[in-house]
N, C-alpha and C positions, 0 to 999 in steps of 0.2 A: 523636333522642338520648334514651336512657332516663333517667328521673328518679331511679331507684334501682338503679344497677348493683350487682352483687355485689361483695363485698369483694375488692379486687385482691390483698391479701396472701395469699389462699388459693390463688392460682394463680401460682406463680413462672414467669418467662419463660424457657423453654428450660433449659439447663444452668446458668443463673446464678441462684442463690438471691437473692431480694430481700425486703425487709421494706417495709411501708407507708411511703412517704415517702423511700425510698432509691432511688438510681440502680441499674440492673442491674450486677451484679458484673463482667460481661464484655460489652463493647460493641464492635461493629464499625462502621467507617465506610468506605464504598466511595467513593473519590475523595478525594484529599488536597490539592486546591486551597485557595484562601483560605477558602471556606466549610467544606469538609470538615475542614481543619486546625483551624478554630475550634470545630467541633463536638467533635472529639477532645479539644481543650484543655478544653472545658467538662466533659466526663465524667471526664477525668483528675483535675481539681481536685475533683470530687465523690467520688473514691475508686474509680472503675471501672478495670479493666484494659482497655486499648483497642488494637485492631489496625486499622491503616489499610491498605487494599488499593488499589494503583494498577496501571496498565496495564503497566508495565515497570520494571526495576530502577532506572533513572535517576529516573523519576517517583516511585517509592517512596522513594528516598533523599532527594529534594527535599522530599517531604511530611514525612518524619521531621524534617528540618532545620527546616521551617516550624513544626511543632508544638513542637519543643524551644526554638526562639527565643521563641515565645509563652509557654511555661512559664517560661523564664528571666525574662522581663519581669514575670510575675506574682510570682515569688519576690522579685525586686528591689523591687517595689512593695509587698510585704507583703500581697498578696491571695491567697496560696496557703496560708493558715493556718499550721500548724506543720510542714508537709511540705517537705522539702528538694528541690532540683532533682534530685539523684541518685535520690531515691525516686520522684518523678514520672516521670522518664525511664525508670526501670526498669519502670514499668507500661505503657509504650508499645512496641508492635511494629509493624513494617511488613512487607508481603508483596505478592506479585504474583498470588496465587492465592486465589480466593474460598473455597476449602476451609479457609483459615485462620479462617473465621468459624464453624466447626462447633460450637464451644462457646459462642457468643455468645447472650445472652438477648435482645439487641436489636441490629439492624443498621440504620444510617441510610444510605440511598443519597444521594450528593451529587455525581452526575455532571452533565454539561451539560444545559441545559434543552431537550432534544430528545426527543420522544415515543419514537421508535425506539430511541435510545440507552438511555433509561430502561427501556423494556420489556425489552430484552435484558439489561441489568444486573440488574434485579429477578428475572428468571427464573433467572439464574445463581446469585444469592445464595440464593433460596428453595430451590433444589435441594440445598444443603448444610446448611440449618438444621434444628434439631430441630423437631418438630411444634408445640411450644408457644412457640417463639421468636417474637419480634415483629419485623416488618419495616416500615420507615418510609421514606418519600420526603421529601426536602427541597425538592421542587418548589414553586415560587412561584406556579404558575398552572395546571399541567396537571391534568386531572380525576383525582382519586383513584379514582373508580369505573372510569374508562377503564384505568388502570394495574392495578387489582385484577382486571379481567376476564381478564387474561393469567396470573393466578396460580392455583396449586392450592389455596391456603389464604387466600382474601381476608378471612376473619374475623380473621386475625392481621396485617392490614395497615392502615396509616393514614398520614396526612401529618403530619410534624413540620417546619414551615417556620420555620427559624432566620433571623435577620436579620444583615446585614453592617454592621460587624464583629461576629462572634459574641461575643468576650470582653466587649465593652462593651455590647452590646445586652441589654435586660432582657426582651425579648418572644420567645415561641415560639407560633406559631399551630398549634393542633392541628386537623387537618382529618379529620373523621369521615366515612368512606365509608358507603354503604348497607349493606355487609356487615360493617363493623367491629364486633367484639364490644363491647358497652357496658363490660365489665370492662377491656378493653384501653384504651379511651379514658380511663377513670378512672385506670388505672395510669399512663398517659402524663402526666396532670396531676401525679402524684406525682414522676415522673422530672424533669419541668420544674422543679418546686419544689426538688428535690434538687440541681439544678445552679445554683440561685440565680436563676432567671428566673420570669417570670409567664406563665401560659398563658391564651390566649383560644381558645375552641372554636368552630368553625364547621362547618356541614354542607357537603358537597362541592358546589361551584358554580364556574363559570368565574371565575378570579382570586381566589377565596375572598373575604375581606374586605379584607385589607391590600393585596394587589397591585392589586385593582380600584380602590380609593380612591387609592392612591399613584400608580398609572399615570394616572388621570384628571387629577390635578393636574400630573403631570410632562408629559403630552402638551399640556395647555393652556399650560403655561409655554413649551414649545418653539414652539407656534404664536404666542404673544405675541412671542417673540424673532424669529421668522420674519417677522412683520408689522411689526417695528420699534416695538413699543409701548414697550419699555424695553430697557436692556442686561441681560445675564445677571446681572451683580452686583446691579443694582437690583431685578430680578424676585425674586432670592433674598432680598435684604434685606427686601422687602415681606412675605415669609412668615416669616423668622426674627424680625424685629422686630415685625411687625404681628400675627402669629398664633402666635408663640413656638415655631415649628418649630425643632428643633435644627440643621437644615441645610436650605438652600433646595432646591427641586425640580430645578434644573439641576445644582447641585453634586452632589446625590444621584444623578442620572443618570450623572454622570461616575464616581462611586464604584461604582455597580452595574455599569456598562458599557453604552454605547449599544447595542451589539449584543444584549445581554441584554434591555434595554428594548424594542428593536425586535421581538425574537422574541415577547415577552409580548404586545406590542401587536397583532402579526399574529394571534396565537392568539385574543385577546379580540375582535378585529375580526370574525373568522370566527364566533365564538360569540355575540357580543352586539350586533354591528351597527356602524354608522358612527361612533358616538360614540368608538370606540377606533381609528379609522383612523389609521395612523402618519403624522405630518406629513412632507412632502417633505424638509424640512431634516434630519430624523432619518435618513431613508433615505440622503440624500446624504452625510452625515457618516460613516455606517457604511461606505458604499462607498469613501470616501476613507481609511478606516483610522483615523479619529478616534474612538476607542472610549472615551475618558475616561482616567482615571488609569493604567490598565494599558498604554495605548499612549503615554502622555505628553501627549496633547492630546485635548480634547473641547470642552465649552463653556468650559473653562479650560485653561491650560497648566500641566502638573504637572512638578515636578522629581522627582529620585530620592528614594524614601522607604525 
């Protein structure tokens, strides 16, 4: 990482004029699930126009509803500034074609954590972007350099790892690839500040910083449960009360999704060795469809939310 990148305000991203410390005027989000909707919500509150692209009309409509529900909550809680729900909603669009991103200064990919799926998605998006537009992946563990190798403009690509739930989380992990322009990495810090969050920057490495540390704790908690060391509730209480974690590692795994945690564990196991080997209990629960909150049951039983 360069210690003295050029002034990012001298190079606007794509067709979206930006000033130092401001979010891009036009932002795209590929994938409108829980994470993608949260990312769209954050940029809408920062004043960007946002387009969310999904795979089909039904998914696009559901994504729009998801974002608007989140915006309404912000308005009702008084966290949307002086902007009305109507104004915020008017800045949101949904589509099923990546060509809708043509005018975006930044597009954030938020599709499932699968290398092949992400590579295909990123290629499709890059093909419609302006030469100076920024492309980012919300991957929580996949190598940014591995993704960048498939792109025509790897210098305009980096990781922007948001955390779940995006509206409440204060952290964004900026993952700088080997080819990422220093000016782009610096501009990303401005964008993160503009959406009211704090950036930490890491160089590309398996699991980055947050996923590697979080997964290590989560897997050990699952092993402890598997070995009968303590109940799920007591393991979580040990971390929330003893170490001031806002949520315990087993509850967090339920929130993230046991299938997502398993996928990350399998990737890091292959990259970093046996310390990230998935516990048998995790594999069994995923096979049984106990995926956490999204399935209604994981290490805890979840009601409708």
